[in-house]
C-alpha positions as CSV (number, residue, x, y, z in Angstrom):
1,M,0.0,0.0,0.0
2,D,1.9,3.0,-1.1
3,G,-1.2,5.2,-1.4
4,G,0.6,7.8,-3.5
5,T,2.7,8.9,-0.6
6,G,6.1,8.4,-2.1
7,G,8.2,5.4,-1.5
8,G,8.0,1.7,-2.2
9,R,5.4,-0.9,-1.4
10,G,4.2,-0.5,2.2
11,V,5.8,2.9,2.6
12,W,3.8,6.1,3.3
13,R,5.3,9.5,3.7
14,S,4.6,11.0,7.1
15,G,3.0,14.3,7.8
16,G,3.7,14.1,11.6
17,V,1.3,14.0,14.5
18,G,-1.9,16.0,14.4
19,W,-5.2,16.4,16.1
20,V,-8.5,15.7,14.4
21,G,-11.9,15.8,16.1
22,G,-10.1,16.1,19.5
23,A,-8.1,13.0,19.0
24,A,-4.4,12.4,18.2
25,V,-3.6,11.0,14.7
26,L,-0.6,10.2,12.5
27,R,-0.9,12.3,9.3
28,W,0.2,11.1,5.9
29,W,1.0,13.0,2.7
30,G,-2.2,13.0,0.6
31,G,-4.5,13.8,3.5
32,R,-4.9,10.4,5.1
33,T,-4.7,9.9,8.9
34,S,-4.3,7.0,11.2
35,P,-5.6,7.0,14.8
36,V,-3.1,7.0,17.7
37,A,-4.4,4.4,20.2
38,Y,-3.2,4.6,23.9
39,G,-2.1,1.3,25.3
40,R,-1.5,-0.1,21.8
41,P,1.8,-1.0,20.1
42,L,3.4,1.3,17.6
43,G,6.2,0.3,15.3
44,F,7.8,1.5,12.1
45,R,11.0,1.9,10.2
46,A,12.1,5.2,8.6
47,V,13.2,4.7,4.9
48,G,14.1,6.6,1.8
49,G,15.4,9.8,3.4
50,R,13.6,12.9,4.6
51,V,12.0,15.3,2.2
52,C,10.6,18.9,2.7
53,A,6.9,18.7,3.4
54,G,6.1,21.9,1.4
55,V,3.8,24.7,2.5
56,R,0.1,24.8,3.1
57,G,-0.8,21.9,0.9
58,N,1.7,22.7,-1.8
59,A,4.6,20.3,-2.5
60,C,8.1,21.7,-2.2
61,P,9.1,22.7,-5.7
62,L,12.7,21.6,-5.1
63,G,11.9,18.3,-3.4
64,A,14.6,19.4,-1.0
65,A,16.2,17.1,1.6
66,V,15.7,18.1,5.3
67,P,18.1,17.4,8.2
68,G,16.9,14.7,10.6
69,R,17.0,17.0,13.6
70,S,14.9,19.7,12.1
71,T,11.6,20.1,13.9
72,G,10.2,22.4,11.2
73,G,10.4,19.7,8.5
74,L,10.8,22.4,5.8
75,C,13.7,23.6,3.6
76,P,14.7,27.2,4.1
77,A,12.7,28.5,1.1
78,C,9.5,26.8,2.3
79,A,10.1,27.9,5.9
80,R,10.3,31.5,4.9
81,L,7.1,31.3,2.9
82,D,5.3,29.5,5.7
83,R,6.4,32.2,8.2
84,A,5.2,35.0,5.9
85,H,1.7,33.6,5.9
86,S,1.4,33.0,9.6
87,V,-0.8,35.0,12.0
88,A,2.3,35.5,14.2
89,A,3.9,37.5,11.4
90,D,1.2,40.2,11.6
91,T,0.8,40.2,7.9
92,F,-3.0,39.9,8.0
93,A,-4.0,42.9,10.1
94,D,-7.3,43.3,8.1
95,D,-8.5,39.7,8.8
96,P,-12.2,40.2,9.5
97,R,-12.6,36.9,11.5
98,P,-12.8,37.0,15.3
99,Y,-9.8,35.8,17.4
100,R,-9.6,34.6,21.0
101,V,-7.1,35.2,23.7
102,Y,-6.4,32.3,26.1
103,L,-4.4,31.2,29.1
104,A,-2.8,27.8,28.6
105,W,-1.6,25.7,31.6
106,F,1.2,23.2,31.2
107,G,2.1,22.4,34.8
108,P,2.5,24.1,38.2
109,G,3.6,27.7,37.7
110,T,3.8,27.4,34.0
111,V,1.1,29.2,32.1
112,K,1.3,31.2,28.8
113,V,-1.0,33.7,27.1
114,G,-1.8,33.4,23.4
115,I,-4.3,33.9,20.6
116,T,-6.0,31.7,18.1
117,G,-8.6,32.1,15.4
118,E,-12.1,31.5,16.8
119,H,-12.9,29.3,13.8
120,R,-10.2,26.8,15.0
121,G,-11.9,26.2,18.4
122,S,-9.5,24.5,20.8
123,A,-7.4,22.9,18.1
124,R,-4.4,25.2,18.8
125,L,-4.5,24.3,22.5
126,L,-4.3,20.6,21.6
127,E,-1.5,21.2,19.2
128,Q,0.5,23.0,21.9
129,G,0.0,20.3,24.5
130,A,-1.9,22.5,26.9
131,V,-3.0,20.3,29.8
132,A,-5.7,22.9,30.8
133,F,-6.8,26.3,29.4
134,C,-9.4,29.0,29.6
135,W,-10.6,31.7,27.2
136,L,-10.1,35.3,28.2
137,G,-11.7,37.3,25.4
138,R,-12.6,37.6,21.8
139,G,-12.4,40.3,19.1
140,P,-10.5,41.5,16.0
141,L,-7.0,40.1,15.3
142,M,-5.0,43.3,16.1
143,A,-7.0,43.9,19.3
144,A,-6.4,40.3,20.4
145,R,-2.7,40.7,19.6
146,R,-2.4,43.9,21.7
147,T,-4.4,42.3,24.6
148,E,-2.0,39.3,24.5
149,E,1.0,41.5,25.0
150,V,-0.7,43.7,27.7
151,L,-1.7,40.6,29.7
152,R,1.6,38.9,29.2
153,Q,3.3,41.9,30.8
154,A,0.7,42.4,33.5
155,L,0.5,38.8,34.6
156,G,4.2,38.1,34.3
157,V,3.6,35.1,32.0
158,P,5.4,34.3,28.7
159,D,4.0,33.8,25.2
160,R,6.2,30.7,24.7
161,V,7.1,27.6,26.8
162,S,9.8,25.2,25.6
163,Y,8.8,21.7,24.6
164,E,11.4,20.3,26.9
165,R,9.7,22.0,29.9
166,K,6.3,20.8,28.8
167,R,7.4,17.2,28.6
168,A,9.1,17.4,32.1
169,L,5.9,18.8,33.6
170,R,3.6,16.1,32.4
171,V,5.2,13.7,34.9
172,G,3.6,14.0,38.3
173,L,0.9,16.5,37.4
174,P,-1.5,17.7,40.1
175,D,-5.2,16.7,39.9
176,P,-7.7,18.5,37.7
177,A,-9.1,20.5,40.6
178,A,-5.7,22.0,41.3
179,R,-5.1,22.7,37.6
180,R,-8.5,24.5,37.5
181,G,-7.7,26.5,40.6
182,E,-4.4,27.8,39.3
183,I,-5.8,28.9,35.9
184,E,-8.9,30.4,37.6
185,E,-6.7,32.6,39.8
186,L,-4.9,33.9,36.8
187,Y,-8.2,34.5,34.9
188,G,-9.3,36.7,37.9
189,R,-6.1,38.7,37.8
190,A,-6.5,39.1,34.0
191,L,-9.9,40.6,34.4
192,G,-8.5,43.2,36.7
193,V,-6.0,44.5,34.1
194,D,-7.2,47.9,32.8
195,G,-7.8,48.7,29.1
196,W,-8.2,45.5,27.2
197,G,-11.9,45.3,27.7
198,D,-12.4,48.4,25.6
199,T,-11.5,46.6,22.4
200,L,-12.1,43.0,23.3
201,E,-15.1,41.2,24.7
202,A,-14.3,39.4,27.9
203,L,-15.5,35.8,28.1
204,P,-16.8,34.1,31.3
205,F,-14.5,31.7,33.1
206,A,-14.7,28.0,32.1
207,A,-11.8,25.6,32.6
208,H,-11.1,23.1,29.9
209,D,-8.9,20.1,30.8
210,H,-7.0,17.8,28.3
211,G,-5.6,15.3,30.9
212,D,-7.9,12.5,29.7
213,V,-7.7,13.5,26.0
214,F,-3.9,13.3,26.2
215,G,-4.0,10.0,28.2
216,L,-1.7,11.5,30.8
217,G,-2.8,9.7,33.9
218,E,0.3,9.0,35.9
219,L,3.2,8.9,33.5
220,P,6.4,7.3,34.8
221,A,9.6,9.2,35.0
222,L,10.9,10.3,31.6
223,D,14.0,8.5,30.4
224,G,14.8,10.3,27.2
225,S,13.6,11.7,23.9
226,V,14.3,10.8,20.3
227,T,16.8,13.3,18.8
228,E,16.2,12.3,15.1
229,L,15.1,9.5,12.8
230,V,17.7,7.9,10.6
231,D,17.4,5.9,7.4
232,G,16.5,2.3,8.4
233,G,16.0,3.3,12.0
234,V,13.2,1.6,14.0
235,V,10.8,3.0,16.5
236,T,8.9,0.4,18.5
237,G,6.9,0.4,21.7
238,R,3.6,0.9,23.3
239,V,1.8,4.3,23.2
240,L,1.4,5.7,26.7
241,A,0.0,9.2,25.9
242,A,0.1,12.0,23.3
243,A,0.2,15.7,23.9
244,G,0.8,18.4,21.3
245,P,3.2,16.9,18.7
246,D,4.6,14.4,21.3
247,L,4.1,10.7,21.5
248,H,5.0,9.2,24.9
249,L,6.1,5.6,24.4
250,R,7.2,2.6,26.5
251,D,9.9,0.9,24.5
252,P,10.7,-2.9,24.7
253,A,13.5,-2.2,27.2
254,G,10.9,-0.5,29.6
255,R,12.1,3.0,29.0
256,H,9.6,6.0,28.9
257,L,10.6,7.9,25.7
258,V,9.2,10.8,23.9
259,L,9.0,11.0,20.1
260,D,8.5,14.5,18.9
261,G,6.1,14.1,16.0
262,R,7.6,17.1,14.2
263,L,10.7,14.9,13.5
264,L,8.5,12.5,11.5
265,G,7.4,14.9,8.8
266,G,8.8,14.1,5.4
267,W,10.1,10.6,6.3
268,G,8.9,7.5,4.5
269,L,7.6,5.0,7.1
270,E,7.0,1.3,6.7
271,R,5.4,-1.0,9.2
272,G,8.0,-2.6,11.6
273,G,8.0,-6.2,12.6
274,E,7.4,-7.3,16.2
275,A,10.9,-8.7,16.4
276,D,12.5,-5.4,15.3
277,A,14.7,-3.6,17.9
278,W,14.6,0.1,18.7
279,S,17.4,1.7,16.7
280,V,17.0,5.5,16.5
281,P,19.1,7.9,18.6
282,V,17.8,8.9,22.0
283,G,19.0,11.9,24.1
284,V,18.9,12.3,27.8
285,V,16.3,14.6,29.3
286,A,17.5,18.1,29.7
287,A,17.0,19.9,33.0
288,E,14.4,22.7,32.7
289,S,14.1,25.3,35.4
290,G,12.2,28.2,33.8
291,Q,9.7,29.2,31.2
292,D,12.2,30.6,28.6
293,G,12.6,28.9,25.3
294,L,10.8,28.2,22.1
295,F,7.2,27.1,22.0
């Protein structure tokens, strides 16, 4: 089954990890998806090299190769084009659609403020791996952008949290009531910040929790994370959880490892055999002590 994804028989080209209808999926070039099932085995071999995924549904005109450690999965030319068309680049100031400002909670003391298009619902929060979140307000794009910055400064919270910190915080999470309490306290403080209500409609508090959606439960201590895929390299294990782009796996040796789904994009993948041994590089878990870093 090659399904037009590029590669030989049984090989599909990966589009990484995504969220569809509130559930984690593996994406494939051509638009197909496969569900990610918690508690079930997952095994594949990377083959055929890694290729640029292209931008917004368009194939890379160069068919460029991409380094294994790149989390963007794009060649430099496609990365520039993708950035130019993102909301973060502020190139669509006249966008008439409403946007929402939110608080996203990743673990004790680690909350960020951000914005997302109202038409996307909570998809952005799932993609970020937010364990819990609440909406703050809604309105035009530029008003939402200004409010994001005002609240970030007033509340002393960042607009970015590193993936390494998010992963570390998923182990030993407090219960949903504690998560709700922390985000509700910040919501109350946000409402007390002057000015932003003049251009943005404040929304009533409601806590949304993704603990069950992500399958977090009580994750064991994290032993490492995949640094890159390699040609012929095998990933095999049982899926423990998924959050944002991350797959949490228990490998055959009993290790709790994280596979960043952004490393999958552009690789050809073929189904692995039950006897195949894990053979992709794994790095140690980096110590994270703050909220600095890339999102």
